[in-house]
C-alpha positions in Angstrom: 112.9 123.5 102.6 113.2 121.2 99.5 111.1 118.0 99.7 113.0 114.9 99.8 112.0 111.8 97.8 112.7 108.0 97.6 112.2 106.9 94.0 112.2 103.7 91.8 112.1 103.0 88.3 109.8 100.1 86.9 110.0 99.4 83.1 110.6 103.0 81.7 108.7 105.0 84.5 110.2 106.8 87.6 107.9 106.9 90.6 108.5 109.2 93.5 107.6 108.8 97.2 107.7 111.7 99.4 109.5 111.2 102.7 107.8 112.5 105.9 104.4 111.2 104.8 102.5 108.1 105.6 100.7 105.9 102.8 97.8 103.8 102.6 98.3 100.7 100.2 95.8 102.1 98.0 98.3 105.0 97.4 96.8 108.1 99.3 99.5 110.1 101.3 98.8 111.7 104.6 101.1 114.5 105.9 100.3 115.6 109.4 101.0 119.1 110.6 99.4 120.7 113.8 96.8 118.1 114.2 95.5 118.3 110.6 96.3 115.7 107.8 96.6 116.8 104.3 95.9 114.1 101.9 96.7 113.2 98.3 97.3 110.8 95.6 100.8 109.2 95.3 102.9 109.8 92.3 102.4 106.2 91.3 98.7 106.2 91.5 98.4 109.6 89.5 100.8 108.3 86.9 99.3 105.0 86.4 95.6 106.2 86.3 96.3 108.8 83.5 95.3 112.4 83.1 92.8 113.5 85.8 89.7 115.2 84.3 87.8 115.6 87.3 88.0 115.5 91.2 85.1 115.2 93.4 86.0 115.2 97.1 83.6 115.2 100.1 83.0 118.9 101.4 84.4 120.6 104.5 82.2 119.6 107.6 81.7 116.0 106.7 82.9 113.5 109.2 84.8 110.4 108.0 85.7 107.0 109.4 88.9 105.4 108.4 88.2 103.6 105.2 84.8 105.5 104.4 84.3 107.4 101.1 86.4 110.5 100.7 85.6 111.2 97.0 86.4 110.2 93.4 88.9 110.9 90.8 88.1 110.5 87.1 90.7 110.3 84.7 91.0 109.7 80.8 91.2 105.9 81.8 89.4 105.1 85.0 87.3 106.3 87.8 88.9 105.9 91.2 86.9 105.6 94.5 89.0 107.2 97.1 88.7 105.8 100.6 90.0 107.9 103.6 93.1 106.5 105.2 92.4 108.4 108.3 89.3 109.3 110.6 88.2 113.0 111.3 86.4 115.9 109.9 87.0 117.6 106.5 88.4 120.8 107.1 89.2 122.1 103.6 88.9 120.8 100.1 91.4 122.1 97.5 89.4 124.4 95.6 92.0 124.7 92.8 91.2 121.3 91.7 87.7 122.5 90.2 89.5 124.7 87.7 92.7 122.8 87.3 92.3 118.9 88.2 95.5 118.3 86.4 97.3 119.6 89.4 97.1 116.1 90.8 99.2 115.0 87.8 101.5 117.8 87.8 102.2 118.3 91.4 100.8 115.3 93.4 102.7 116.1 96.7 102.2 119.8 96.5 99.5 121.8 94.8 97.5 118.6 93.8 96.6 117.9 97.5 93.1 116.6 97.8 91.8 117.7 101.4 92.8 118.7 104.8 91.1 116.5 107.9 91.0 117.4 111.6 92.2 114.0 112.8 90.1 112.2 115.4 92.3 109.1 116.1 95.8 109.7 114.6 97.5 107.1 116.7 95.2 104.3 115.8 95.2 105.5 112.0 99.0 105.8 111.6 99.2 102.2 113.0 97.7 101.0 109.8 99.6 103.2 107.3 103.0 102.8 105.7 106.1 104.8 106.2 107.6 106.3 103.0 110.1 103.4 102.9 107.5 100.7 103.5 105.3 102.2 100.7 108.0 102.3 98.1 108.4 98.6 98.4 104.6 98.1 98.0 104.4 100.6 95.2 107.4 99.0 93.3 105.5 95.6 93.6 102.1 97.1 92.3 104.1 98.8 89.4 105.9 95.6 88.5 102.7 93.5 88.6 100.9 96.4 86.4 104.0 96.2 83.9 103.7 92.3 83.3 100.0 93.0 82.2 101.1 95.4 79.6 
């Protein structure tokens, strides 16, 4: 099944938002399958942050509250502290990122995922997240603001 995307162009940049995911305003996506949430960085966040040099994600077994520290991404431009958009227990961390952190840039909604979390309160967490169409509006506004500063 081919993934479907919404997209917008700001300045000369094209940003994609994957349908079927939920998003935090900070640009982390959440895709839920069988009680597990897979998390990653949105296309906008990875593009605007630069080439990822290092990803440090909390290990499996760690319990996270929504809004607690999930990890950090370091790019050639900036270090980004990632806060978990959901509560639960880390089940798996994408081990491919150790050797190939650039997967976050190359395939942010696929092979560049960060972690899988066993959800503890999805109903409450989902109420605070944005659907793809809502995130597209927020992300476009963020991108336009950033473009004005260039």
